[in-house]
ZASEKE-143634 format. One record per atom (N, C-alpha, C): residue in one letter; x, y, z. Coordinates in steps of 0.05 Angstrom, whole numbers, plus 5000, padded with zeros to 4 digits. Layout:
aXYZ;...
This chain:
x501749765000;x500050005000;x501850255000;x500750464987;x502250714986;x500450934997;x501751155005;x500351395014;x500051594991;x497651714990;x497051904969;x496252174982;x496752394969;x495552644975;x493952734951;x491352774955;x489552824933;x488553114936;x489353294918;x488753574919;x486153634905;x484253764918;x481653834907;x481154124914;x478954234904;x478154504911;x477454534940;x476754314953;x475954324982;x478354285000;x480654214989;x483054165005;x484453914996;x486453835012;x488153605006;x487253375023;x486653145010;x485752915024;x488052705025;x488652605049;x490552385052;x489052125045;x490451935034;x489251685025;x491251455025;x490151215027;x491750975024;x490950854997;x492850754982;x492250634956;x493850384951;x492750214935;x494149964927;x492849864901;x494349674888;x493249564864;x494449694839;x494349564816;x495449674792;x494049924783;x495450134774;x494250384766;x492050344745;x492350144728;x490450104706;x488149924715;x488149844740;x486049664750;x483349804753;x481249644754;x478449754757;x478349914783;x477450164783;x477650334807;x475450284827;x476350274852;x474550234875;x475250444896;x473250594905;x473550804925;x472250704951;x473750714973;x472750624999;x472550855019;x470150885031;x469651115049;x469251015078;x470851125096;x470651045124;x468551205139;x468151125164;x466251265181;x467451365207;x465751415227;x466651525253;x466851285273;x468851295290;x471151475292;x473651335282;x473951315255;x476051165243;x477351335220;x479051205205;x480251335181;x480251125159;x481551195137;x481751005115;x483150745123;x484550745145;x485850505155;x483950275160;x481450345165;x479450135171;x479249925148;x479950005124;x479649835100;x482249685094;x484149675112;x486749555106;x486449275094;x484949095106;x484648825096;x483248815070;x481148975066;x479748975041;x481449095018;x483049295025;x484849405005;x486749184995;x487949035014;x489748825006;x488448614989;x486048534996;x484548324982;x483848414954;x482748654951;x481848754925;x484248804907;x486348924918;x488748974902;x490048714892;x489948504908;x491048244900;x489548134876;x487048224872;x485448124849;x485448334826;x487248524827;x487648704804;x486048954805;x484649014827;x483149264829;x485049494838;x484449734829;x485849964838;x484150084861;x485150084885;x483550144909;x484650394922;x482950584929;x483750824943;x481850864966;x482950914990;x481350965014;x482251235026;x480751445021;x481551705032;x480751745061;x482251915075;x481252025101;x479352255093;x476852235101;x474852425090;x475052695103;x473352875094;x473253155103;x473353165134;x475153325145;x475453345173;x477453155185;x477652925173;x479652725182;x482352775169;x482352885145;x484852975132;x485453255142;x487853305153;x488453575163;x488353785141;x488853705117;x488853905095;x486053955084;x484053825095;x481253875087;x479553875112;x479954075129;x478754085155;x477554355161;x475254425149;x473954675155;x472854675184;x472454905196;x471754915224;x468754925229;x467155025210;x464255055215;x462654795211;x460854735229;x459154495225;x457754485198;x456854715188;x455354725163;x457154645139;x459754645143;x461554565121;x461754255119;x460154115135;x460153825134;x457353715125;x455853885111;x453353805100;x453753575080;x451753405078;x452053165062;x452653225033;x451453445022;x452053524995;x454953584990;x456253705010;x459153765007;x460853505009;x459953325026;x461353065028;x461152905002;x458852924989;x458552794963;x460352934942;x460353204944;x462153344925;x465053264929;x465853204953;x468653114958;x469152844943;x467152664944;x467552404931;x467952454901;x466352624889;x466552684860;x469252814854;x470053004871;x472553154866;x474952964869;x474852784888;x477052594892;x477252404867;x474952314858;x474952134835;x475952274810;x475252524807;x476152674784;x479152714785;x480152784808;x483052824811;x484552564806;x483352334812;x484552074806;x484251994777;x482652144762;x482252084734;x480251864729;x478351834748;x476351624746;x473751744736;x472851664712;x470251754702;x468051604716;x468551354723;x466551194738;x468151004757;x466850914778;x468250754798;x466250594814;x467250384827;x465650234846;x466050364874;x463850394888;x463850554913;x463050374937;x464650384958;x464250234982;x464250425006;x462450395025;x462450565049;x461550415074;x462650505097;x461850395123;x461150625141;x459150585158;x458350785178;x457651045163;x458751275172;x458251525157;x459151505128;x461251365123;x462051325095;x459951175079;x458351005093;x456150875079;x453951075072;x453351255091;x451351465085;x452251635061;x454751715060;x455751865037;x455551705012;x456151445014;x455951274990;x453151254979;x451151224997;x448351214988;x447651474974;x448351704986;x447651954974;x449152004947;x451651914945;x453151944921;x451951774898;x451151524905;x449951354884;x447251474875;x445851604892;x443351734884;x443851974867;x445752144875;x446252394861;x447752354835;x449452154834;x451252114811;x451251824801;x448951724793;x448851434785;x450551374761;x451051574744;x452751524721;x455651484728;x456451584752;x459251554761;x459651294776;x457651204790;x457850974808;x457150724794;x459150564788;x458750314773;x457250104790;x458050084815;x456549914834;x456950034862;x455149954880;x455150064907;x455249834927;x456849864947;x456849674970;x456949834996;x454949785013;x454749935038;x454849735061;x456449805081;x456849635104;x455649775129;x453849635142;x452549725167;x450349925162;x450850145148;x449050365147;x446650315128;x444250325138;x441950285120;x441550525102;x439950495081;x439250715064;x438150935081;x438851195076;x437851415093;x434851425093;x433551355071;x430651355071;x429451145089;x430750915090;x429950695107;x430350775136;x432550905142;x433150985169;x431051195178;x430451385161;x428451585168;x425751465173;x424951265157;x422451125161;x422350995188;x424450845195;x424450705221;x424750885245;x425951115241;x426051305263;x423251415270;x421551405251;x418751485256;x417051255266;x417751015260;x415850785264;x416950575284;x419450585291;x420650365306;x422050475331;x421050405354;x422150505379;x425050405383;x425550155375;x428250045377;x430250215363;x429650305338;x431550465323;x431850745335;x429650855345;x429851115359;x431751095383;x431550885398;x433250845421;x436150825412;x436650665391;x439450625381;x440650895372;x439051075362;x440051315349;x440251555368;x439551525393;x439551755412;x442351865416;x444351695413;x447051795417;x447752025398;x446552025375;x447152235355;x446152505365;x443852505379;x442752755390;x444652855412;x445652675428;x447452755450;x450052875438;x451252745419;x453652845407;x453253105393;x450953145381;x450453385366;x449953625385;x448653575407;x447653795424;x449353855448;x451353685454;x452953715478;x455753835470;x456254085478;x458754215470;x461254065482;x460853935505;x463153805518;x463653525509;x462453445487;x462753165477;x465653095472;x467153285460;x469953235454;x471553185479;x471153365498;x472653345523;x472053085537;x469553005537;x468852755550;x470052515536;x469952505509;x471052285495;x474052255498;x475452475501;x478352475502;x479452455531;x477752475550;x478652465578;x479752185585;x481652185604;x482751935615;x483951765592;x485751895577;x487051755554;x484951655534;x482951835529;x480851775509;x479451515515;x478751465540;x477551215547;x474851175534;x473151385532;x470551345519;x470851285490;x472751425477;x473351365449;x474251075445;x476050995463;x477050715461;x474750515466;x472850585483;x470750395489;x468950345465;x468850525446;x467150485422;x467950235408;x470550175407;x471549955391;x471049685405;x470549695431;x469449465446;x471049205442;x473649225438;x475248995434;x474848855407;x473348975389;x472748855363;x474648955342;x476149165347;x478049285329;x480849225339;x482649145321;x485449085330;x486549315346;x488049255367;x489049455385;x490749665371;x492449575352;x494149765338;x492449965321;x490249865310;x488550045295;x487050235313;x486050135336;x484750305355;x486650525365;x489150455371;x491150655379;x491550865358;x491650775333;x492050965311;x489651155308;x487251055311;x484851225309;x484851435332;x485451335356;x485451515379;x487651725376;x489951645367;x492151845362;x491352045342;x490151955320;x489252135299;x487152335309;x485152245323;x483052415332;x483652575357;x485952525369;x486852685392;x488352935384;x488952955358;x490353195349;x488453435349;x489553685353;x487853915356;x485853945333;x483353965340;x481254015320;x480153775306;x481553545308;x480753315293;x478053195302;x477753165328;x475253035338;x472853225334;x473253485337;x471053675332;x470253655302;x472153635284;x471553615256;x469953365251;x470753145263;x469352885259;x466452905270;x466153035293;x463453065305;x461753265289;x462953445274;x461453635258;x459753485237;x460453245230;x458753085212;x455953055224;x455853025251;x453352995265;x451953265269;x453453475270;x452453745276;x451753915252;x452153805228;x451853955204;x448954025197;x447053885209;x444253935202;x443153735182;x440553755177;x439253565159;x440153605130;x440053395114;x440653435085;x438853645072;x439853775052;x438353985039;x435953875023;x436153625014;x433953514998;x433353235007;x431653094992;x430952824998;x432452624980;x433052394991;x434352184975;x432151994965;x432651884942;x430651704930;x431651424926;x430551294907;x431151014901;x433950994888;x435350784894;x438050734883;x437750534860;x438850614837;x438550444813;x441050284806;x443350334819;x445750184812;x445849924827;x447349724817;x447549474832;x448649514860;x447249394880;x447849464908;x448149214925;x450249214941;x450649014962;x450349164989;x448749055007;x448449175033;x449048955054;x451049005071;x451948815092;x451348935119;x449748785134;x448948865162;x449548645181;x450048715206;x450748515226;x448848525250;x448248295261;x446148275281;x446848405308;x449448445314;x450248575339;x450948865335;x450048985313;x450449275309;x448849435329;x450249595345;x448849755365;x447450005354;x448350095331;x447250345320;x444850295301;x444850075286;x442850035266;x441449765271;x438849775275;x437349535282;x436249395258;x434849175262;x433849005241;x431649135224;x430049315236;x427949445220;x429049605197;x431049775203;x432149945182;x433649765162;x434949555171;x436449385153;x434549245133;x432349145143;x430349015126;x428949215107;x428549455117;x427149655101;x428849755077;x431549725080;x433349835059;x432749725031;x431949475029;x431449355003;x429149494988;x427349635002;x425249774990;x426150024975;x428650094980;x429750344968;x431850294946;x431950044937;x433849974915;x432249844892;x432549964869;x431249854845;x433149674829;x435749734831;x437749584816;x438149314828;x439849144816;x440448884828;x441348924857;x440148764875;x440548804904;x441148544918;x443248554935;x444048334952;x444248424980;x442848294998;x442848365027;x444048125042;x446248185057;x447647975072;x447548055102;x446847855118;x446747895147;x448947725160;x450647855176;x452847715190;x451947665219;x451647425226;x450747345253;x453047385274;x452347505296;x454147525319;x456447715315;x456247895295;x458348085289;x457448365297;x459248535307;x458548795316;x458548995293;x458349255300;x458349465280;x460949485264;x463149385276;x465749425264;x466449195244;x464749155225;x464948935206;x467548935190;x468549155179;x470949135163;x473349015177;x473449045204;x475748935219;x475048685233;x472548665244;x471848425259;x471248185240;x470248235217;x469548025198;x470948085171;x473548145172;x474948245149;x474948055126;x475347795131;x475547595109;x472847565096;x470747555113;x468047515102;x467247765085;x467847995095;x467148235080;x468748255054;x471248195054;x472848195030;x471748005009;x470947765018;x469747575000;x467147674987;x465447795004;x462947904994;x463448134974;x465348304980;x465948524961;x467048414934;x468748224936;x469748104911;x467547974895;x465747824908;x463547704894;x461747914881;x461248134896;x459648344886;x460848484861;x463448544863;x464748674841;x464848494816;x465448244821;x465648054798;x462848014786;x460748024802;x458047974791;x457148214774;x458348444778;x457448684764;x459748814749;x461348644737;x463648734721;x462748804693;
């Protein structure tokens, strides 16, 4: 794997890349509280099969693309970043993969730019329309999502998460993430301004518009021990995809699928990419 610096109008994004430059392009989007490092095993697996894989540290996580205002983390701007990164890489179209917040950005990108997204794979995060539906109708999902209100509305969230050697931040990984990766995430987010930038994704406000049906081939991978996203939203997601759709449930796996079930996820991604080549 190599390190990249990708310059766009929004700033410079750090990224990890691997695979032959002429390989079929795949863009991997991480979530909170992680970086592009979350995809290390998938990058290795996809690159070994000839794909050109790039995993950027997204807006706020890359020091060179870290605006201070919460409104600068609106979903439309995060989607613009995906397009700008792909253009800088010379990719007219690409396969898109996302986890957690990266999954939300991936859903919105596939909706806004279906001509650019050859196929979509989302890990953990249900379609935003499905999540909105279940937040209205399912008490279990409302309970699971209350943490977002706390993080959005509590000014001292950063101080609390970083107190006592970032114990609360470390607790998120719940022993499901390799220790060296957890240490790297904590180190990254402990730098001045980094955790506030990451939390600004939650504080940016509602999307400017509504998301609709996804028409590109889609793989959705959800796990039964996910604390953030429950079964109602996971099951509802299929109602929001018109294109070829595959839904995979991983039994006994937590929210941290890319690292806890790395081999299974890599296999599913390869099958998905090969099925829609």
